[in-house]
PyMOL Python script that loads the backbone (N, CA, C, O; Angstrom):
from pymol import cmd

cmd.read_pdbstr("""\
ATOM      1  N   UNK A   1     -25.820  -1.911  -4.321  1.00  0.00           N
ATOM      2  CA  UNK A   1     -25.129  -1.199  -5.387  1.00  0.00           C
ATOM      3  C   UNK A   1     -23.635  -1.090  -5.067  1.00  0.00           C
ATOM      4  O   UNK A   1     -23.291  -0.597  -3.992  1.00  0.00           O
ATOM      5  N   UNK A   2     -22.726  -1.532  -5.960  1.00  0.00           N
ATOM      6  CA  UNK A   2     -21.311  -1.429  -5.716  1.00  0.00           C
ATOM      7  C   UNK A   2     -20.826  -0.001  -5.464  1.00  0.00           C
ATOM      8  O   UNK A   2     -21.357   0.935  -6.061  1.00  0.00           O
ATOM      9  N   UNK A   3     -19.864   0.181  -4.622  1.00  0.00           N
ATOM     10  CA  UNK A   3     -19.350   1.534  -4.283  1.00  0.00           C
ATOM     11  C   UNK A   3     -18.301   2.008  -5.211  1.00  0.00           C
ATOM     12  O   UNK A   3     -17.990   3.199  -5.194  1.00  0.00           O
ATOM     13  N   UNK A   4     -17.695   1.129  -6.068  1.00  0.00           N
ATOM     14  CA  UNK A   4     -16.672   1.495  -7.002  1.00  0.00           C
ATOM     15  C   UNK A   4     -15.414   2.110  -6.222  1.00  0.00           C
ATOM     16  O   UNK A   4     -14.897   3.161  -6.602  1.00  0.00           O
ATOM     17  N   UNK A   5     -14.981   1.443  -5.183  1.00  0.00           N
ATOM     18  CA  UNK A   5     -13.807   1.908  -4.439  1.00  0.00           C
ATOM     19  C   UNK A   5     -12.562   1.719  -5.341  1.00  0.00           C
ATOM     20  O   UNK A   5     -12.482   0.804  -6.160  1.00  0.00           O
ATOM     21  N   UNK A   6     -11.603   2.640  -5.138  1.00  0.00           N
ATOM     22  CA  UNK A   6     -10.357   2.575  -5.975  1.00  0.00           C
ATOM     23  C   UNK A   6      -9.539   1.324  -5.642  1.00  0.00           C
ATOM     24  O   UNK A   6      -8.828   0.820  -6.512  1.00  0.00           O
ATOM     25  N   UNK A   7      -9.617   0.805  -4.403  1.00  0.00           N
ATOM     26  CA  UNK A   7      -8.818  -0.364  -4.046  1.00  0.00           C
ATOM     27  C   UNK A   7      -9.612  -1.605  -4.383  1.00  0.00           C
ATOM     28  O   UNK A   7     -10.799  -1.698  -4.070  1.00  0.00           O
ATOM     29  N   UNK A   8      -8.952  -2.564  -5.025  1.00  0.00           N
ATOM     30  CA  UNK A   8      -9.592  -3.852  -5.286  1.00  0.00           C
ATOM     31  C   UNK A   8      -9.354  -4.721  -4.035  1.00  0.00           C
ATOM     32  O   UNK A   8      -8.641  -4.340  -3.106  1.00  0.00           O
ATOM     33  N   UNK A   9      -9.991  -5.911  -4.061  1.00  0.00           N
ATOM     34  CA  UNK A   9      -9.814  -6.779  -2.866  1.00  0.00           C
ATOM     35  C   UNK A   9      -8.333  -7.005  -2.542  1.00  0.00           C
ATOM     36  O   UNK A   9      -7.471  -6.966  -3.420  1.00  0.00           O
ATOM     37  N   UNK A  10      -8.065  -7.245  -1.238  1.00  0.00           N
ATOM     38  CA  UNK A  10      -6.751  -7.421  -0.708  1.00  0.00           C
ATOM     39  C   UNK A  10      -5.920  -8.509  -1.393  1.00  0.00           C
ATOM     40  O   UNK A  10      -6.441  -9.585  -1.686  1.00  0.00           O
ATOM     41  N   UNK A  11      -4.653  -8.249  -1.650  1.00  0.00           N
ATOM     42  CA  UNK A  11      -3.754  -9.250  -2.116  1.00  0.00           C
ATOM     43  C   UNK A  11      -2.751  -9.534  -1.027  1.00  0.00           C
ATOM     44  O   UNK A  11      -2.584  -8.721  -0.117  1.00  0.00           O
ATOM     45  N   UNK A  12      -2.076 -10.669  -1.096  1.00  0.00           N
ATOM     46  CA  UNK A  12      -1.120 -11.008  -0.091  1.00  0.00           C
ATOM     47  C   UNK A  12       0.278 -10.594  -0.558  1.00  0.00           C
ATOM     48  O   UNK A  12       0.753 -11.016  -1.612  1.00  0.00           O
ATOM     49  N   UNK A  13       0.921  -9.756   0.261  1.00  0.00           N
ATOM     50  CA  UNK A  13       2.237  -9.232  -0.052  1.00  0.00           C
ATOM     51  C   UNK A  13       3.178  -9.452   1.135  1.00  0.00           C
ATOM     52  O   UNK A  13       2.714  -9.519   2.273  1.00  0.00           O
ATOM     53  N   UNK A  14       4.474  -9.565   0.900  1.00  0.00           N
ATOM     54  CA  UNK A  14       5.439  -9.659   2.010  1.00  0.00           C
ATOM     55  C   UNK A  14       5.350  -8.361   2.867  1.00  0.00           C
ATOM     56  O   UNK A  14       5.046  -7.286   2.352  1.00  0.00           O
ATOM     57  N   UNK A  15       5.615  -8.494   4.145  1.00  0.00           N
ATOM     58  CA  UNK A  15       5.482  -7.368   5.022  1.00  0.00           C
ATOM     59  C   UNK A  15       6.831  -6.767   5.497  1.00  0.00           C
ATOM     60  O   UNK A  15       7.825  -7.462   5.703  1.00  0.00           O
ATOM     61  N   UNK A  16       6.789  -5.456   5.650  1.00  0.00           N
ATOM     62  CA  UNK A  16       7.890  -4.674   6.268  1.00  0.00           C
ATOM     63  C   UNK A  16       7.251  -3.741   7.253  1.00  0.00           C
ATOM     64  O   UNK A  16       6.200  -3.178   6.948  1.00  0.00           O
ATOM     65  N   UNK A  17       7.825  -3.542   8.422  1.00  0.00           N
ATOM     66  CA  UNK A  17       7.220  -2.679   9.400  1.00  0.00           C
ATOM     67  C   UNK A  17       7.532  -1.227   9.080  1.00  0.00           C
ATOM     68  O   UNK A  17       8.674  -0.882   8.774  1.00  0.00           O
ATOM     69  N   UNK A  18       6.497  -0.365   9.152  1.00  0.00           N
ATOM     70  CA  UNK A  18       6.657   1.074   8.960  1.00  0.00           C
ATOM     71  C   UNK A  18       5.898   1.776  10.044  1.00  0.00           C
ATOM     72  O   UNK A  18       4.763   1.396  10.333  1.00  0.00           O
ATOM     73  N   UNK A  19       6.466   2.774  10.651  1.00  0.00           N
ATOM     74  CA  UNK A  19       5.803   3.555  11.690  1.00  0.00           C
ATOM     75  C   UNK A  19       5.529   4.950  11.117  1.00  0.00           C
ATOM     76  O   UNK A  19       6.414   5.544  10.501  1.00  0.00           O
ATOM     77  N   UNK A  20       4.319   5.478  11.310  1.00  0.00           N
ATOM     78  CA  UNK A  20       3.995   6.797  10.899  1.00  0.00           C
ATOM     79  C   UNK A  20       2.897   7.386  11.777  1.00  0.00           C
ATOM     80  O   UNK A  20       2.155   6.670  12.450  1.00  0.00           O
ATOM     81  N   UNK A  21       2.819   8.716  11.746  1.00  0.00           N
ATOM     82  CA  UNK A  21       1.771   9.420  12.512  1.00  0.00           C
ATOM     83  C   UNK A  21       0.837  10.061  11.573  1.00  0.00           C
ATOM     84  O   UNK A  21       1.271  10.728  10.633  1.00  0.00           O
ATOM     85  N   UNK A  22      -0.452   9.892  11.781  1.00  0.00           N
ATOM     86  CA  UNK A  22      -1.492  10.479  10.935  1.00  0.00           C
ATOM     87  C   UNK A  22      -2.183  11.555  11.652  1.00  0.00           C
ATOM     88  O   UNK A  22      -2.355  11.487  12.869  1.00  0.00           O
ATOM     89  N   UNK A  23      -2.603  12.592  10.911  1.00  0.00           N
ATOM     90  CA  UNK A  23      -3.447  13.648  11.527  1.00  0.00           C
ATOM     91  C   UNK A  23      -4.806  13.010  11.937  1.00  0.00           C
ATOM     92  O   UNK A  23      -5.196  11.972  11.401  1.00  0.00           O
ATOM     93  N   UNK A  24      -5.482  13.623  12.852  1.00  0.00           N
ATOM     94  CA  UNK A  24      -6.718  13.055  13.345  1.00  0.00           C
ATOM     95  C   UNK A  24      -7.752  12.894  12.225  1.00  0.00           C
ATOM     96  O   UNK A  24      -8.440  11.874  12.175  1.00  0.00           O
ATOM     97  N   UNK A  25      -7.873  13.878  11.329  1.00  0.00           N
ATOM     98  CA  UNK A  25      -8.860  13.765  10.286  1.00  0.00           C
ATOM     99  C   UNK A  25      -8.500  12.693   9.309  1.00  0.00           C
ATOM    100  O   UNK A  25      -9.387  11.996   8.816  1.00  0.00           O
ATOM    101  N   UNK A  26      -7.198  12.521   8.994  1.00  0.00           N
ATOM    102  CA  UNK A  26      -6.764  11.472   8.085  1.00  0.00           C
ATOM    103  C   UNK A  26      -6.988  10.061   8.711  1.00  0.00           C
ATOM    104  O   UNK A  26      -7.419   9.120   8.043  1.00  0.00           O
ATOM    105  N   UNK A  27      -6.681   9.973   9.987  1.00  0.00           N
ATOM    106  CA  UNK A  27      -6.952   8.693  10.687  1.00  0.00           C
ATOM    107  C   UNK A  27      -8.424   8.358  10.646  1.00  0.00           C
ATOM    108  O   UNK A  27      -8.801   7.211  10.408  1.00  0.00           O
ATOM    109  N   UNK A  28      -9.254   9.349  10.875  1.00  0.00           N
ATOM    110  CA  UNK A  28     -10.732   9.142  10.832  1.00  0.00           C
ATOM    111  C   UNK A  28     -11.152   8.699   9.430  1.00  0.00           C
ATOM    112  O   UNK A  28     -11.972   7.793   9.287  1.00  0.00           O
ATOM    113  N   UNK A  29     -10.596   9.330   8.401  1.00  0.00           N
ATOM    114  CA  UNK A  29     -10.962   8.953   7.034  1.00  0.00           C
ATOM    115  C   UNK A  29     -10.518   7.565   6.713  1.00  0.00           C
ATOM    116  O   UNK A  29     -11.213   6.842   5.999  1.00  0.00           O
ATOM    117  N   UNK A  30      -9.354   7.162   7.232  1.00  0.00           N
ATOM    118  CA  UNK A  30      -8.860   5.789   6.999  1.00  0.00           C
ATOM    119  C   UNK A  30      -9.819   4.806   7.643  1.00  0.00           C
ATOM    120  O   UNK A  30     -10.174   3.805   7.022  1.00  0.00           O
ATOM    121  N   UNK A  31     -10.246   5.062   8.865  1.00  0.00           N
ATOM    122  CA  UNK A  31     -11.203   4.174   9.502  1.00  0.00           C
ATOM    123  C   UNK A  31     -12.517   4.074   8.774  1.00  0.00           C
ATOM    124  O   UNK A  31     -13.081   2.990   8.624  1.00  0.00           O
ATOM    125  N   UNK A  32     -13.018   5.246   8.308  1.00  0.00           N
ATOM    126  CA  UNK A  32     -14.235   5.279   7.536  1.00  0.00           C
ATOM    127  C   UNK A  32     -14.119   4.488   6.254  1.00  0.00           C
ATOM    128  O   UNK A  32     -15.021   3.722   5.914  1.00  0.00           O
ATOM    129  N   UNK A  33     -13.022   4.660   5.535  1.00  0.00           N
ATOM    130  CA  UNK A  33     -12.747   3.916   4.307  1.00  0.00           C
ATOM    131  C   UNK A  33     -12.666   2.436   4.598  1.00  0.00           C
ATOM    132  O   UNK A  33     -13.214   1.614   3.864  1.00  0.00           O
ATOM    133  N   UNK A  34     -11.994   2.112   5.648  1.00  0.00           N
ATOM    134  CA  UNK A  34     -11.855   0.693   5.999  1.00  0.00           C
ATOM    135  C   UNK A  34     -13.232   0.041   6.242  1.00  0.00           C
ATOM    136  O   UNK A  34     -13.486  -1.078   5.796  1.00  0.00           O
ATOM    137  N   UNK A  35     -14.104   0.756   6.948  1.00  0.00           N
ATOM    138  CA  UNK A  35     -15.458   0.223   7.155  1.00  0.00           C
ATOM    139  C   UNK A  35     -16.166   0.023   5.847  1.00  0.00           C
ATOM    140  O   UNK A  35     -16.797  -1.011   5.624  1.00  0.00           O
ATOM    141  N   UNK A  36     -16.067   1.018   4.968  1.00  0.00           N
ATOM    142  CA  UNK A  36     -16.716   0.888   3.640  1.00  0.00           C
ATOM    143  C   UNK A  36     -16.147  -0.224   2.828  1.00  0.00           C
ATOM    144  O   UNK A  36     -16.875  -0.971   2.175  1.00  0.00           O
ATOM    145  N   UNK A  37     -14.798  -0.343   2.864  1.00  0.00           N
ATOM    146  CA  UNK A  37     -14.127  -1.421   2.102  1.00  0.00           C
ATOM    147  C   UNK A  37     -14.620  -2.809   2.603  1.00  0.00           C
ATOM    148  O   UNK A  37     -14.963  -3.686   1.811  1.00  0.00           O
ATOM    149  N   UNK A  38     -14.640  -2.964   3.915  1.00  0.00           N
ATOM    150  CA  UNK A  38     -15.024  -4.247   4.488  1.00  0.00           C
ATOM    151  C   UNK A  38     -16.460  -4.606   4.169  1.00  0.00           C
ATOM    152  O   UNK A  38     -16.767  -5.771   3.919  1.00  0.00           O
ATOM    153  N   UNK A  39     -17.352  -3.611   4.175  1.00  0.00           N
ATOM    154  CA  UNK A  39     -18.748  -3.823   3.866  1.00  0.00           C
ATOM    155  C   UNK A  39     -18.877  -4.197   2.374  1.00  0.00           C
ATOM    156  O   UNK A  39     -19.616  -5.115   2.018  1.00  0.00           O
ATOM    157  N   UNK A  40     -18.155  -3.478   1.522  1.00  0.00           N
ATOM    158  CA  UNK A  40     -18.248  -3.683   0.072  1.00  0.00           C
ATOM    159  C   UNK A  40     -17.772  -5.026  -0.321  1.00  0.00           C
ATOM    160  O   UNK A  40     -18.404  -5.682  -1.149  1.00  0.00           O
ATOM    161  N   UNK A  41     -16.644  -5.488   0.254  1.00  0.00           N
ATOM    162  CA  UNK A  41     -16.042  -6.749  -0.157  1.00  0.00           C
ATOM    163  C   UNK A  41     -16.285  -7.899   0.804  1.00  0.00           C
ATOM    164  O   UNK A  41     -15.776  -8.997   0.577  1.00  0.00           O
ATOM    165  N   UNK A  42     -17.056  -7.683   1.885  1.00  0.00           N
ATOM    166  CA  UNK A  42     -17.343  -8.708   2.827  1.00  0.00           C
ATOM    167  C   UNK A  42     -16.053  -9.249   3.471  1.00  0.00           C
ATOM    168  O   UNK A  42     -15.935 -10.444   3.742  1.00  0.00           O
ATOM    169  N   UNK A  43     -15.129  -8.377   3.701  1.00  0.00           N
ATOM    170  CA  UNK A  43     -13.834  -8.745   4.272  1.00  0.00           C
ATOM    171  C   UNK A  43     -13.654  -8.166   5.675  1.00  0.00           C
ATOM    172  O   UNK A  43     -14.529  -7.484   6.210  1.00  0.00           O
ATOM    173  N   UNK A  44     -12.500  -8.462   6.244  1.00  0.00           N
ATOM    174  CA  UNK A  44     -12.190  -7.958   7.607  1.00  0.00           C
ATOM    175  C   UNK A  44     -10.790  -7.339   7.586  1.00  0.00           C
ATOM    176  O   UNK A  44      -9.966  -7.643   8.449  1.00  0.00           O
ATOM    177  N   UNK A  45     -10.517  -6.473   6.607  1.00  0.00           N
ATOM    178  CA  UNK A  45      -9.243  -5.820   6.495  1.00  0.00           C
ATOM    179  C   UNK A  45      -9.078  -4.802   7.648  1.00  0.00           C
ATOM    180  O   UNK A  45     -10.014  -4.084   7.999  1.00  0.00           O
ATOM    181  N   UNK A  46      -7.852  -4.764   8.228  1.00  0.00           N
ATOM    182  CA  UNK A  46      -7.568  -3.824   9.299  1.00  0.00           C
ATOM    183  C   UNK A  46      -7.126  -2.496   8.644  1.00  0.00           C
ATOM    184  O   UNK A  46      -6.731  -2.453   7.479  1.00  0.00           O
ATOM    185  N   UNK A  47      -7.213  -1.400   9.459  1.00  0.00           N
ATOM    186  CA  UNK A  47      -6.682  -0.128   8.907  1.00  0.00           C
ATOM    187  C   UNK A  47      -5.192  -0.228   8.486  1.00  0.00           C
ATOM    188  O   UNK A  47      -4.776   0.393   7.508  1.00  0.00           O
ATOM    189  N   UNK A  48      -4.421  -1.003   9.226  1.00  0.00           N
ATOM    190  CA  UNK A  48      -3.015  -1.197   8.892  1.00  0.00           C
ATOM    191  C   UNK A  48      -2.870  -1.832   7.551  1.00  0.00           C
ATOM    192  O   UNK A  48      -2.066  -1.367   6.744  1.00  0.00           O
ATOM    193  N   UNK A  49      -3.619  -2.887   7.266  1.00  0.00           N
ATOM    194  CA  UNK A  49      -3.554  -3.534   5.990  1.00  0.00           C
ATOM    195  C   UNK A  49      -4.073  -2.645   4.891  1.00  0.00           C
ATOM    196  O   UNK A  49      -3.543  -2.661   3.780  1.00  0.00           O
ATOM    197  N   UNK A  50      -5.113  -1.859   5.179  1.00  0.00           N
ATOM    198  CA  UNK A  50      -5.678  -0.940   4.220  1.00  0.00           C
ATOM    199  C   UNK A  50      -4.690   0.143   3.782  1.00  0.00           C
ATOM    200  O   UNK A  50      -4.574   0.445   2.594  1.00  0.00           O
ATOM    201  N   UNK A  51      -3.988   0.714   4.741  1.00  0.00           N
ATOM    202  CA  UNK A  51      -2.979   1.733   4.395  1.00  0.00           C
ATOM    203  C   UNK A  51      -1.910   1.141   3.506  1.00  0.00           C
ATOM    204  O   UNK A  51      -1.507   1.773   2.530  1.00  0.00           O
ATOM    205  N   UNK A  52      -1.439  -0.051   3.813  1.00  0.00           N
ATOM    206  CA  UNK A  52      -0.424  -0.715   2.970  1.00  0.00           C
ATOM    207  C   UNK A  52      -0.949  -0.912   1.567  1.00  0.00           C
ATOM    208  O   UNK A  52      -0.230  -0.681   0.594  1.00  0.00           O
ATOM    209  N   UNK A  53      -2.199  -1.337   1.451  1.00  0.00           N
ATOM    210  CA  UNK A  53      -2.782  -1.504   0.135  1.00  0.00           C
ATOM    211  C   UNK A  53      -2.919  -0.183  -0.635  1.00  0.00           C
ATOM    212  O   UNK A  53      -2.712  -0.139  -1.847  1.00  0.00           O
ATOM    213  N   UNK A  54      -3.270   0.890   0.085  1.00  0.00           N
ATOM    214  CA  UNK A  54      -3.366   2.228  -0.509  1.00  0.00           C
ATOM    215  C   UNK A  54      -2.011   2.712  -1.030  1.00  0.00           C
ATOM    216  O   UNK A  54      -1.915   3.263  -2.127  1.00  0.00           O
ATOM    217  N   UNK A  55      -0.980   2.498  -0.236  1.00  0.00           N
ATOM    218  CA  UNK A  55       0.375   2.938  -0.642  1.00  0.00           C
ATOM    219  C   UNK A  55       0.803   2.145  -1.907  1.00  0.00           C
ATOM    220  O   UNK A  55       1.369   2.711  -2.842  1.00  0.00           O
ATOM    221  N   UNK A  56       0.522   0.842  -1.909  1.00  0.00           N
ATOM    222  CA  UNK A  56       0.886   0.000  -3.044  1.00  0.00           C
ATOM    223  C   UNK A  56       0.145   0.491  -4.266  1.00  0.00           C
ATOM    224  O   UNK A  56       0.747   0.642  -5.329  1.00  0.00           O
ATOM    225  N   UNK A  57      -1.125   0.740  -4.145  1.00  0.00           N
ATOM    226  CA  UNK A  57      -1.944   1.214  -5.267  1.00  0.00           C
ATOM    227  C   UNK A  57      -1.411   2.536  -5.769  1.00  0.00           C
ATOM    228  O   UNK A  57      -1.330   2.743  -6.980  1.00  0.00           O
ATOM    229  N   UNK A  58      -1.041   3.446  -4.865  1.00  0.00           N
ATOM    230  CA  UNK A  58      -0.521   4.754  -5.241  1.00  0.00           C
ATOM    231  C   UNK A  58       0.776   4.587  -6.070  1.00  0.00           C
ATOM    232  O   UNK A  58       0.922   5.177  -7.141  1.00  0.00           O
ATOM    233  N   UNK A  59       1.686   3.789  -5.559  1.00  0.00           N
ATOM    234  CA  UNK A  59       2.939   3.612  -6.246  1.00  0.00           C
ATOM    235  C   UNK A  59       2.769   2.923  -7.597  1.00  0.00           C
ATOM    236  O   UNK A  59       3.417   3.278  -8.582  1.00  0.00           O
ATOM    237  N   UNK A  60       1.876   1.926  -7.619  1.00  0.00           N
ATOM    238  CA  UNK A  60       1.621   1.193  -8.888  1.00  0.00           C
ATOM    239  C   UNK A  60       1.016   2.129  -9.999  1.00  0.00           C
ATOM    240  O   UNK A  60       1.237   1.920 -11.192  1.00  0.00           O
ATOM    241  N   UNK A  61       0.296   3.098  -9.579  1.00  0.00           N
ATOM    242  CA  UNK A  61      -0.367   3.963 -10.559  1.00  0.00           C
ATOM    243  C   UNK A  61       0.417   5.241 -10.895  1.00  0.00           C
ATOM    244  O   UNK A  61       0.016   6.011 -11.767  1.00  0.00           O
ATOM    245  N   UNK A  62       1.521   5.450 -10.205  1.00  0.00           N
ATOM    246  CA  UNK A  62       2.374   6.635 -10.475  1.00  0.00           C
ATOM    247  C   UNK A  62       3.331   6.343 -11.661  1.00  0.00           C
ATOM    248  O   UNK A  62       4.315   5.614 -11.538  1.00  0.00           O
ATOM    249  N   UNK A  63       2.995   6.931 -12.768  1.00  0.00           N
ATOM    250  CA  UNK A  63       3.757   6.632 -14.010  1.00  0.00           C
ATOM    251  C   UNK A  63       5.259   7.064 -13.894  1.00  0.00           C
ATOM    252  O   UNK A  63       6.166   6.378 -14.366  1.00  0.00           O
ATOM    253  N   UNK A  64       5.459   8.223 -13.250  1.00  0.00           N
ATOM    254  CA  UNK A  64       6.865   8.648 -13.110  1.00  0.00           C
ATOM    255  C   UNK A  64       7.620   7.686 -12.250  1.00  0.00           C
ATOM    256  O   UNK A  64       8.753   7.339 -12.586  1.00  0.00           O
ATOM    257  N   UNK A  65       7.066   7.242 -11.175  1.00  0.00           N
ATOM    258  CA  UNK A  65       7.720   6.282 -10.305  1.00  0.00           C
ATOM    259  C   UNK A  65       7.956   4.970 -11.069  1.00  0.00           C
ATOM    260  O   UNK A  65       9.039   4.393 -10.971  1.00  0.00           O
ATOM    261  N   UNK A  66       6.979   4.503 -11.814  1.00  0.00           N
ATOM    262  CA  UNK A  66       7.154   3.277 -12.552  1.00  0.00           C
ATOM    263  C   UNK A  66       8.266   3.382 -13.551  1.00  0.00           C
ATOM    264  O   UNK A  66       8.982   2.409 -13.789  1.00  0.00           O
ATOM    265  N   UNK A  67       8.432   4.581 -14.163  1.00  0.00           N
ATOM    266  CA  UNK A  67       9.576   4.762 -15.111  1.00  0.00           C
ATOM    267  C   UNK A  67      10.865   4.681 -14.349  1.00  0.00           C
ATOM    268  O   UNK A  67      11.798   4.033 -14.825  1.00  0.00           O
ATOM    269  N   UNK A  68      10.980   5.300 -13.190  1.00  0.00           N
ATOM    270  CA  UNK A  68      12.159   5.178 -12.355  1.00  0.00           C
ATOM    271  C   UNK A  68      12.458   3.740 -11.950  1.00  0.00           C
ATOM    272  O   UNK A  68      13.594   3.268 -12.005  1.00  0.00           O
ATOM    273  N   UNK A  69      11.415   3.086 -11.552  1.00  0.00           N
ATOM    274  CA  UNK A  69      11.533   1.700 -11.139  1.00  0.00           C
ATOM    275  C   UNK A  69      11.976   0.794 -12.281  1.00  0.00           C
ATOM    276  O   UNK A  69      12.787  -0.110 -12.081  1.00  0.00           O
ATOM    277  N   UNK A  70      11.441   1.037 -13.485  1.00  0.00           N
ATOM    278  CA  UNK A  70      11.815   0.251 -14.617  1.00  0.00           C
ATOM    279  C   UNK A  70      13.294   0.540 -15.011  1.00  0.00           C
ATOM    280  O   UNK A  70      14.048  -0.366 -15.367  1.00  0.00           O
ATOM    281  N   UNK A  71      13.668   1.824 -14.934  1.00  0.00           N
ATOM    282  CA  UNK A  71      15.051   2.189 -15.211  1.00  0.00           C
ATOM    283  C   UNK A  71      16.018   1.493 -14.233  1.00  0.00           C
ATOM    284  O   UNK A  71      17.127   1.099 -14.594  1.00  0.00           O
ATOM    285  N   UNK A  72      15.553   1.361 -12.994  1.00  0.00           N
ATOM    286  CA  UNK A  72      16.322   0.730 -11.971  1.00  0.00           C
ATOM    287  C   UNK A  72      16.701  -0.692 -12.275  1.00  0.00           C
ATOM    288  O   UNK A  72      17.671  -1.212 -11.724  1.00  0.00           O
ATOM    289  N   UNK A  73      15.921  -1.352 -13.177  1.00  0.00           N
ATOM    290  CA  UNK A  73      16.217  -2.706 -13.569  1.00  0.00           C
ATOM    291  C   UNK A  73      17.617  -2.801 -14.218  1.00  0.00           C
ATOM    292  O   UNK A  73      18.297  -3.820 -14.101  1.00  0.00           O
ATOM    293  N   UNK A  74      18.022  -1.736 -14.890  1.00  0.00           N
ATOM    294  CA  UNK A  74      19.301  -1.755 -15.560  1.00  0.00           C
ATOM    295  C   UNK A  74      20.429  -1.075 -14.736  1.00  0.00           C
ATOM    296  O   UNK A  74      21.559  -0.943 -15.205  1.00  0.00           O
ATOM    297  N   UNK A  75      20.093  -0.657 -13.518  1.00  0.00           N
ATOM    298  CA  UNK A  75      21.091   0.076 -12.732  1.00  0.00           C
ATOM    299  C   UNK A  75      21.193  -0.460 -11.281  1.00  0.00           C
ATOM    300  O   UNK A  75      21.161   0.314 -10.324  1.00  0.00           O
ATOM    301  N   UNK A  76      21.313  -1.767 -11.145  1.00  0.00           N
ATOM    302  CA  UNK A  76      21.527  -2.351  -9.850  1.00  0.00           C
ATOM    303  C   UNK A  76      20.306  -2.670  -9.058  1.00  0.00           C
ATOM    304  O   UNK A  76      20.345  -2.614  -7.829  1.00  0.00           O
ATOM    305  N   UNK A  77      19.204  -3.007  -9.712  1.00  0.00           N
ATOM    306  CA  UNK A  77      17.972  -3.305  -8.966  1.00  0.00           C
ATOM    307  C   UNK A  77      18.168  -4.476  -7.988  1.00  0.00           C
ATOM    308  O   UNK A  77      17.638  -4.459  -6.878  1.00  0.00           O
ATOM    309  N   UNK A  78      18.911  -5.461  -8.400  1.00  0.00           N
ATOM    310  CA  UNK A  78      19.126  -6.620  -7.523  1.00  0.00           C
ATOM    311  C   UNK A  78      19.765  -6.214  -6.190  1.00  0.00           C
ATOM    312  O   UNK A  78      19.369  -6.690  -5.126  1.00  0.00           O
ATOM    313  N   UNK A  79      20.736  -5.347  -6.268  1.00  0.00           N
ATOM    314  CA  UNK A  79      21.412  -4.844  -5.069  1.00  0.00           C
ATOM    315  C   UNK A  79      20.411  -4.120  -4.166  1.00  0.00           C
ATOM    316  O   UNK A  79      20.373  -4.323  -2.953  1.00  0.00           O
ATOM    317  N   UNK A  80      19.583  -3.246  -4.819  1.00  0.00           N
ATOM    318  CA  UNK A  80      18.589  -2.510  -4.076  1.00  0.00           C
ATOM    319  C   UNK A  80      17.600  -3.405  -3.354  1.00  0.00           C
ATOM    320  O   UNK A  80      17.244  -3.164  -2.201  1.00  0.00           O
ATOM    321  N   UNK A  81      17.152  -4.470  -4.071  1.00  0.00           N
ATOM    322  CA  UNK A  81      16.190  -5.416  -3.470  1.00  0.00           C
ATOM    323  C   UNK A  81      16.817  -6.173  -2.318  1.00  0.00           C
ATOM    324  O   UNK A  81      16.139  -6.443  -1.327  1.00  0.00           O
ATOM    325  N   UNK A  82      18.107  -6.531  -2.415  1.00  0.00           N
ATOM    326  CA  UNK A  82      18.769  -7.180  -1.316  1.00  0.00           C
ATOM    327  C   UNK A  82      18.912  -6.293  -0.137  1.00  0.00           C
ATOM    328  O   UNK A  82      18.733  -6.744   0.994  1.00  0.00           O
ATOM    329  N   UNK A  83      19.234  -5.025  -0.350  1.00  0.00           N
ATOM    330  CA  UNK A  83      19.355  -4.054   0.707  1.00  0.00           C
ATOM    331  C   UNK A  83      18.027  -3.860   1.378  1.00  0.00           C
ATOM    332  O   UNK A  83      17.976  -3.829   2.608  1.00  0.00           O
ATOM    333  N   UNK A  84      16.967  -3.730   0.652  1.00  0.00           N
ATOM    334  CA  UNK A  84      15.616  -3.525   1.242  1.00  0.00           C
ATOM    335  C   UNK A  84      15.173  -4.757   1.993  1.00  0.00           C
ATOM    336  O   UNK A  84      14.656  -4.647   3.105  1.00  0.00           O
ATOM    337  N   UNK A  85      15.361  -5.924   1.418  1.00  0.00           N
ATOM    338  CA  UNK A  85      14.884  -7.176   2.102  1.00  0.00           C
ATOM    339  C   UNK A  85      15.664  -7.433   3.392  1.00  0.00           C
ATOM    340  O   UNK A  85      15.160  -8.141   4.264  1.00  0.00           O
ATOM    341  N   UNK A  86      16.876  -6.888   3.548  1.00  0.00           N
ATOM    342  CA  UNK A  86      17.629  -7.139   4.741  1.00  0.00           C
ATOM    343  C   UNK A  86      17.193  -6.174   5.870  1.00  0.00           C
ATOM    344  O   UNK A  86      17.552  -6.390   7.027  1.00  0.00           O
ATOM    345  N   UNK A  87      16.439  -5.137   5.552  1.00  0.00           N
ATOM    346  CA  UNK A  87      15.937  -4.214   6.623  1.00  0.00           C
ATOM    347  C   UNK A  87      14.771  -4.857   7.318  1.00  0.00           C
ATOM    348  O   UNK A  87      13.952  -5.536   6.700  1.00  0.00           O
ATOM    349  N   UNK A  88      14.704  -4.633   8.626  1.00  0.00           N
ATOM    350  CA  UNK A  88      13.521  -5.089   9.362  1.00  0.00           C
ATOM    351  C   UNK A  88      12.430  -4.024   9.347  1.00  0.00           C
ATOM    352  O   UNK A  88      11.254  -4.355   9.494  1.00  0.00           O
ATOM    353  N   UNK A  89      12.791  -2.754   9.174  1.00  0.00           N
ATOM    354  CA  UNK A  89      11.861  -1.668   9.144  1.00  0.00           C
ATOM    355  C   UNK A  89      12.253  -0.773   7.969  1.00  0.00           C
ATOM    356  O   UNK A  89      13.407  -0.747   7.542  1.00  0.00           O
ATOM    357  N   UNK A  90      11.270  -0.048   7.463  1.00  0.00           N
ATOM    358  CA  UNK A  90      11.513   0.939   6.416  1.00  0.00           C
ATOM    359  C   UNK A  90      11.418   2.308   7.038  1.00  0.00           C
ATOM    360  O   UNK A  90      11.588   3.313   6.347  1.00  0.00           O
TER     361      UNK A  90
END
""", "prot")
cmd.dss("prot")
cmd.show_as("cartoon", "prot")
cmd.util.cbc("prot")
cmd.orient("prot")
């Protein structure tokens, strides 16, 4: 029976390095979700990849952020993209 996880199968995206610290319970939940995800989709996604997918999903579904992002198209989006792509870390 499908689990109906919020994340769909992994997509390939360009990478940027991000460092963060998770609480123990959140880290445990990420590992548990990762196991469920891999079993559901027959994949071998790492927790690192999973967190990146979760963040992408969160931003894609945030209507307020999408409005800001869309508005940015008319207010120097190209410059922002160049600045972001030149960073090695976020």
